[in-house]
N, C-alpha and C positions, 0 to 999 in steps of 0.2 A: 247685543252685540251686535254689530256689522257683520255683513257679510266677510268686507275686507279685514276683520280683525279677526275673524274666523279662520277664515285664511292664512293668516300670518301664526296664529297660533298653530294651526293646524301644518304648516311648513316647518314651523319651529320642532314642533315633536317628532316630526319624520327625522330631521336631521340628526336632534339629539339621537335619536333611536340607531340611526347610522353610525353617530362615532363613539357610544356604547359599544354597539360589537364591531365595530370596526378595533378598538381598544381593546376586547375580552380577544378577539381573533389574532390580535399582535402578541397578546400576553401568552395564550395556548400555543403559537408558533415559538414563543420565546422558550416556552417550559418542553415543547417537543424536541427542540435543538439544543437539549443539554445531554449529556451522558452523565452517567452515575461511576461511583467509585464504590468498589466492594472489597470488604477487609477481611481476609480469612487467614487461618491458620493451616498451613499445606505439611503434612508429613515428610520430612528429611530423613529416610534409611540411610543414606549415604553420610551425614552424621555420626552414625553410630558408633560407639567407643572413641568419639573423640576426647583427648586426655585432658581439653582444660573443663568439662562439665556443660558445654554447651546445649541446650537440647535439641531432641529426633525431631522437633514441630517447631515451624517456623514463620512467622509475620509476611504475608503479600497483600500487593496493592493492587487492584485489577481497576482500571478504566475500560469502560465497556460505550461504544460509542452512541450520540445523539439515535442512529435510527437502530440500534440493535432490538429495540422492545416492539419497535413497529414495522421492520420486516423481519419477521418471524422464521424467513429459507434463507436467508441471506446469510456469509461466510465472509469472514475479515481477516485480513491479513494481523499479524502481532508485532510490534514492537516491544523488546526485552530491556531494558531501562535500568541501568547499576548505578548504584549511589556509590560516594565516594566514601574514605577513611573516617571511621567516626558515625556513620550516618547509619538508616535504617530504611524499613520500607517507606516511612512517610518522609522520607527525605523529597521525593520529588512530588506528592498528593499533600502533605501537611501545610498549615500556615506555621507563620513565627519565623525568629533567627535559624539559619543555614537550611529553612525549607524553601522550595520552589513554588509553591501551589498552582502547579499547572492544569488539573482539570477546567479553569474557567478560561483558561487559554485553548487546550484544546476543544471545548467547547465553541468559542469564538470562533475559531480557526477550521473547525468541521463543519458545523453549524451554518458559518458564512461559505462555505464552497472553496476557502483557500487551499485546503488539502482535503485528501480524501479519507473516508472514515477506517478506523483502524480502532485494534484492542490494543492499550498496554500496560506493560505489568512492567511491577515495579516489586522485586524480591527484595527480600533482607539479606546481609552478608555481614552484618556485626556478631562478631564473637567476643571471649572474654579479653582479648587482647585487642578490640578495637573495630577491628576488620580481619577479611578472611585472604581479601585479596583473591577471590575466585578461583581458588588453587587447589587440588589436591594433597593432603597433607597427612601424615601419619600421626601428627601430635592434634590438629585442629578439626581434621576430618574433611570428606572428601567434598569440598566446595564447589569445583568443577562439574562432578559428577551431579550434584545436588541441581544445579540450576540448570545442564544439559539434560538430565536425566529425571527429575523429582519434580522440577517446575515445567517445563515447556512438556510433558508426557501430563501433571495433572490439569495445565491450561486443556492443552487439547482435549482433554476426555471433558472437559465440565462447560465449555464454552465453543459457542458456536466460530473455530477459527480455522483458518485456511491451512490445512495440518500438512505444509512441505516448505521445504527451505528457503524455495524462490518466495515465498510469503512469510519468511520471520527475518527482522531486523535485530537487530542488537546495539548499544548504544551504553553511554555513561561517561560519568566527570571523572574525574583524578584518579583513585582507585578505579573506580568506576568506568572510566576511561581502559585503566590498561585489561582491566578483566574482557572487557568488549572486545578489545582488540586480540587477545590471546584466545578466548573461547570461539572468535570469529574464525582466527586463523588455523585452527586446530579441528572446527567441527562445521566444515563449507555443506556437511550434509545435514546440520540442522539450522544454521544461519547463513544469509545471503548477501546480505549487507552491513557495514560497519560503517558506525560514528561515534569517533573519540574525543571528547570535550576537555583540554588540559590534562590529557594522560598522564600519569605518573609509572615509575618506572620501567622504561621502555630500554635505560641502559645504566651501568653501573659506572656514571658520571656526575660534576659537578658536585651537588651537596649530600648525594650519597655515596659520593666516595670516601677514603680515608683522608682526607684531608678535613672533614665535617669534626670538629671537635667531639661532638655528642657521643663519637663512639668511645671514647675515652672511657666515659661513665656508661655506656650498656655496659661494656666489655667485665664492669665492676660489680654487676647484678649481683646479688646472690640470693636474690627471694623474688616472688611474684610480688610480694606487698611495696615493693620498690619501683615496679612502671606505674606511673601515674595513670589513674583512670580517666579523670578529667584533667586533662592538661591544659596550665596556664601560661604559658611561655614557649617561644617555637624548640625551646632544649628540652622541656617536658613533650611537646609534640612529637619531633625527632627521635626521643628516646622509648615513647611507646610504639612509633613506628617501625623503629631499628627491631623490636623486639619481634613483632607481630610478623613483620617481613622473614624474620628468620623462623619462626616456625612454619610460614608456609611456604619459603625456598629452601630451605634447608635443618628440618625438622630432626631431631633427635630422641626419641622415645625414652632412651636410657639416660640422658642427661638432666635428671632434676636440677634444680625447681623448673627453670624457663622451658623445656624441654628442647632447646636447639642448640644449632652450632653458629658459630659466626662468621662472615667472610674475611672478616680483619681478624687479629692478635696484638697482643703490645709487647714489642720485648724492647729491651734497654731505654723506654718510659717512650718511646718510638710505635705507632700504632701502620703495622705491617700488612700486608695480605696474605690470608691462609689461604693458599693459593687451591686446596682441593674443593672447600665449600663456595668461594671466590666460584670456580666454575660451576658449584651448582646453582649459584644463582645468576648465571651469564645463561644458562640453559633455562631457566624461565622467564626471559625478558624478551621481548619482540625483536629489538634490535639485532639478536645475535641467533633469533631464530630463522629469519629472514630466507634465507638458502634451503633450509630443511623443508619450510612450508613453501616455498614458491609457488608450486603446484596447486594446492590448495587456494593460494590468494587470488591466484588468474581465473578461477572458477568463482569467485564472489560479482556479484553485479554492482558493486560500489564500496568505496573506502574513501571516508574522510576524515582528516587529521586539523585540530585546529589548537590555538593556546593565543593566550593575549598580549599583545604589545609589552605589557605591562607586567607579566607572571611572576610570580616572585619565586620559584624554584628553579633554581639552576638546571638541574640537570633535567626540569620539562622543556625547559628551551631547547637545552644541546637536543638530546634524546631523538625528540620529537624529529627536529630539522635533522640529523643523522637518519632515522628510520625511512622519513620522505626520500631521502637522496639514495636510500639502499632499495628503496622501492623501485626510484624512477631505472636508477641503475639496470634490474633487472627486468623492465616495462610492465612493470605492475602499476596499471590506470590506477589513480587516485586522484584526491585533493587535499590538500595542504594548505592552510589558511594561518596567518598570523595577525588577529584582527586588532585595529585601533581601537586602544584607552582601556582594554580590558587585562584586569589582572586574573589571579587565581577564580575568583568567584563572584565576581560581580557584576559580568554579565553572561551567567549563563541560561537564565530565562527567556533573556534575549536573543542568544544565538538558537533556543530552541526555535523562537517564532521565524525568525531570519533564514536557518539554514537548515538544523535537523530535523525538521518535521515534514518540509518539502522534499530535502533530500529520501527519505523515504514513503513519502506518497509519489514519489516521483521513480526510485527503484525497485520498489517491492511489486510483485505479482500480485493483483486483486482479480483474476478472471476465476468467477464461481464454477464449480464443476456444473 
């Protein structure tokens, strides 16, 4: 073998070794830049005694950021991410239809330095009627307390969180957007920033009102078995949602089998307001709560409301716009955006990437003690 050939072989071996080392280093860096999802069952004493028979232990998915294991002394802000009607704790973390599979997005954005590292908590609020609306109810259980006390307490006790309101944000989609807004309004001592994606139920307007013909069907229900468990049409969906809302907003433990009062009744073939119950519903809706909770809202570090340009639910379009105006009239800082091309669910993951995660990365307090 000539000296020149031996030299060439040696150079090639060195280059190959460097290439392999670089590839292994990149793979190690990729793995190091990945977070992990932990799925746990959490005791839910706030739900004890509910009349729907829902368990007092609930599923929660918890995302720990890429640096959680490698920086054992560091503590992190927390985002509580609430799912929509019919969803569960895997709505945000799982794969498949109606699931958003956000852990790879979180890995990419946190690992790439586009946002700061945060813990993300996705509790379940699904009950026997399909959704609790994150409300305290004598029928469905105290779901507001479950989120604010049981879940927040569990997460702070078991993970390295920055256990203060300035480092906690709350967000959600549809029913979850409603829940995030109400819980944020009522509990600035727990949460300091709100993001509501296409939030439902801000006001008794549009397709929530008496002009929706589904109310006639709901008012004639005589058994829980008549409430569709797996809605297959718009009529089925509204039937189930109206029963669930009534159980959350106007529960009546003495009125079996649904245990609800309804905000409308039927008189002479016409759907009319049931004034006392209608007022109960309004007392649970952000559009009518703004004045009472003005000082709480002014304490928050940020509020962001949005919905898509092609949003299908008319009450979401009108009530979210009305809430933005009510906030502006009271000089409560917030951002409101109607985004191009969006319907109720087609751009949720995109909105997390382009708006929501950056919003919390900017607004929450990351300072470690």
